[in-house]
N, C-alpha and C positions, 0 to 999 in steps of 0.2 A: 667370359664373353663369348666364343664358340657355341658352348652349352646352352644358353639364353638363346642366343639367333637360331637354334637348330630347333629347338621346343616351338618356336612361332613359326617355321615355313614347314614344318613336317605336317602341318594342319593345312596348309595350303594349296597339296599336290591336291592335283584332281585323282579320284576313284580311279579312275585307270592309268594312273600312272604311280599311284601312289607307292609301290614297289620298285618303281624304276630307277628312283635314284634316293640315294642315303648319304647323309651327312658322314662327312671323316673329318679329322681335325685336321687344320691346314699343314702341321708339320709332318704326319703320315704321309700327305701328298706331296710334300716338298723334298721327303725322303725316297720315295715309290716313284718318282717320275723323272726324266731327262730333260722335258719340254719346258724351257725357261724364255720369260719375255720379262726384262727388267729396265728397259727403255734406257741403256747405258752405252746405244751403238750411236748418241749423238753426245757431243758434249756437254756438261752440265751448263745449263744455261737459265740466269733469274726471269722472271714473269716481264714482258708478256710470251718469252722463248720461243718454239716453234711452233708455225702454224701449219697444220698437216691436211691440203687441201686432198692430196690423193691418197691418206691413210698412212698406215705403219705397218709394213713387211717384217716380220719376222721369220726367224728359221722356223719353217712348219705351217705357215698362214700367214693371213691379213686382217688387217682391224681396218674398219670403217665405220658407218653411221646405222645402216640398213642393212637388210637383204633384201634380194630381188623379188618381188612380188608385195612386199609392204610398201604402206606410205606412211610417212610422217606429220604430225600436226603440232601447231603449238598450241601448250596448255598453261591458263593461266592458274595461278595457285597465289593469291595476294597479288600482292606486285613482281611476282618473279613470272617467268615465261621457263617451262620444260618442254624437252623434245617428247611426244608423246605416240606409240603406234595408232596410225588411224585405219579405218577399212583395208583389206586386203591381208592374205595369208602369203609368208615366204613360198616359192617354187621350186621346185626342182629341176635339175640340182641347185643346190643351197651356193647361195655366189652372194657376196659383200657388197654393197654400194657405197658411195660416199651422198654427203650432203651437198648443199650448196655452198660457194666459197666461204671461206671464215666461219662457217657452222657444222665442222666434222670433229676435229681432234687438234688438240694442241698438249705441246710436253713442256715441262720447264720444273725447274729445279724447287723442290718441297721442303719446307724447312723440319718439317716433322720426319718424313722419309730420310734425309738428308741425301737426296739423290734426284736425278728426274723422275718424273711421274706423270702418267696421262691422266689429261683432263678433256672430258667430251664437252663438246662447244654447244650451248642453246639458242636458241633464235635469234637473240640478239646479235650473235656474231662476236667473232675477233676483229678488234681488239678491247671491246667492251668486257669490263671488269666482271659484272654480273652474268657473262653466258659462259664463266668457267665452270666446268663440272655440272651445268644443266641441262648438257644434251645425255644422248643414248650411245652405247658401244654396241659394234656387232664383230665377234670376233670367228674367223673363218678359219677351221685347220683341214691343213690338205690331207690327213688321214685322220679317221674318226679315234678319239679318245674314252676311254671308261674313268680317268678322276682329271679333276679339276679345280685348283687352289687359287687366292687371290687376298691381297690384302686392300681393303676399301678404308680412306678417309673420308668420315663425316664432321662438320663440324658448322656451328652456329653461335655465335655470341650474341645474347643477348643486350638491352639499354643498360646493363648492369656489367657487361663486360664478361659473364660468365655462360658456360653450357652445360652445368649442372642437370638439366632437365630436358636438355636436346633430346629428340631422337629423329633417326635419319630416316625415311622409307626409300627403303632400294627392292629391286627387283630383279630378278636373275632368271632368264629363261634359258630353257636346254632343246636345241631341236636337232633332230634326224637330217640326213643328207637328202631325203625326198622332202623337208620342207615340215614334217609334221612336227607339232609340239611334245616335248617328251616330259616336260616338268614346269610349272612355272614356280617360281619360290619367291614369296615376298618377307620380307626380314624388316624389322624393327630397330634400328642400329643406334646406342648409345653414340655423343660425341667422342670422337679420338679414331685409333686404327682397329678395324675388326678385319680378323683373321680366319678367313672363310674355306671350309673344303667341302666337297663332294666326289660319290664314286656311282658307278651303276650298280645295282645292287646285286647281279650276277657276273660282274667282273668283264662282261662285253664290250667291245669297243663298240660303240653305236649314239655318239654325240659328236656331229659334225660342227656345229656353232653354239656359240653361248654369245648373251646378250645380258646387259647389265644398262637398266634405268633405274631414274633415281626421281623422288620430289623433295629433296632434302635442300632446304631455305638456302644453307650455305655453299650447296655445289659437293659434287666429289670428287675424289681424286682415286687411280688405282695404280697399284706397283707389286711387282715381284708374284705374275699371274705363273701358276705352274700347272702343268699338263701331261697327259700322257698315259700309258699303260703300266702296272707292275711289270708283267711279264716279259715287256720290252727293255728291262736292266741288262738280261744277261748278254 
């Protein structure tokens, strides 16, 4: 899973940043960092779960919809509406912003993860079922990091009730504290849970924010985020 995804996203990095960010097995990110976001600060709650119009604060940062300076538009893909970035770039210093009420984030019990997971809410808004997982997630770290990992669930059942041919289009964007884009990683993920990991090529703490955007027809959910730097373990 990890190897196939990495072969796709390596080609998606812009030439200026092709050596700034590298793939790293999720297990190595997990073992080598202290930062944890498991969404377990709230009791497990089935759908529709918790609606988080003010975002989700964690030890080390805040999760919202987008960053200051960016605009968010509704993108239609078939019968689905997704959050997409519109005109405008992130500004310095990087600051996370929320979406309209019911269109930022939700947390609820996930049957595959077996615990609470994060759902970015799309343009149709909570509590509409088709809003779950069709928004965007922006994570702001109080201190710059050099390693980042997460688990992403993508799934869409066709008319026959299968997802064998399913591919989930997900984009991860890594930003510096001044709002500059370090890298944009485009992934084509199979149905199920993908374990993704990344590190800065020189090991320097230069990533202040991470965004997750998706075009997966079934929506995405996120859990078990890991972040930090190896040298911070001592």
